[in-house]
N, C-alpha and C positions, 0 to 999 in steps of 0.2 A: 283035139277038142277038150275044155279043161281042165287039163295038166297043167303046171307053171304059165306064167300069163307070155303072149309074145305080141305085142312088143313089152316089156318091162317097164318103160318109163312112165307110161301112162297110170298104173298102178301106185308107183312109187309118188307120184306128180298127186295123187289121192290121199294116200299115206300120209302127206307132208300137210295138205289141207286139212284132213279130218284132225291130223293130230293138232294143227294150231286152233280148229276148231274145239278140241277138247281142251287145252290151253286156256284160250281166253272163256271158256264154260267157268272154270273156276271160282273167277271172278269177274261174273258176266258183266261185261259194257252195256249202257243204255238198252241199246237197237235187242240185244237178247234177251232181256229183261223184259223190255216193250213185247217183245214174242211170244213167250212163256205167258205173261199177262193177257196177249188177245187170244191166245187157243184155248186159257183156262188151266194152263199148266201150273203147276204149284210152284213158287221160285225155290222152296224147302226142299223138293227132289231132283234139283237142276244136278247133285252129286251123282245120281242115276245114269244120266245124260254123260256127264263127265266119263264116268267108266265105263259106257256102251262103247262112247268112241274111242279110248283108249284101246280097249280089246280092239275095236274095229281096227285102230291103226297097227298095233302088234300083227293081226291077221293078216291084214296087205302084205307088211312087210317081212313075214314068214314064208308065205304064198309064194315071194318068189323063188322061194328054193325047195318047198314041198308041195306036192302033187293034190289039187284039190282044196289046199287052205286058202289059197289067191283067190279062186272064184267063190269060195263060203265067203270068205272076207265081204267081198266085192258086194256079194247078193245082200248081205247084211247091211250093207250101207246104202245099197237101192231100197230095201223093206223098209229101214228106216226113215229113209224121205220121203217113199209112198206113204207112210203112217203120218210126217209133218203133213203133207200135202193135203192128206182127209183131214186131218187135225185143223189146217187152217178153212180149208173149205167150210166143214161142218161149224167151226164157230165166226164164221164171214170175216175171217178176218186176212182179208186179200190185199194188202195196201202194199207198198214199195217192198217191204221187209220178206213178203211171199212173193213175189214174180222173182226177186234178186238173188234173195236168201236159198229159200225155201225149193225154188225149181232151178235155180242154179245150180245147186249143188245135186237134186235130183237128176237132171240131165247129165252134168257132169259123169256121176257115180255109174248113170246107165250108158254113157258112150263109151268109161273104160272097159266096165262087161262086154259089152258088145266088140270093143276092139278087140283088147286084148286075150278075153276068153273064146268068142263065139266065131268071130269072122275068119 
């Protein structure tokens, strides 16, 4: 439990998705900008989220081979999307982007955590 992931492929899938999210966030498309605005997150601080997502991606990949790193990175991704969930609820920004992007990513990351590290 909590060593290296088993199975590995869900962690790598999460790494691809979070890495893609980081790349999209470099020059955020309209739906990401709308999400920032909807929860009151300044667009000028978007660079911080790019770094967080890039580090999470690296941690997920490194964690495939090093005990504890993968579970820590996956738990960090879960925490990130729990914080996003809370921000959406507090701001009352619960439209389509909340249900698809925020909750979808929270469900994916939580599923990976449970399936690859706990179960």
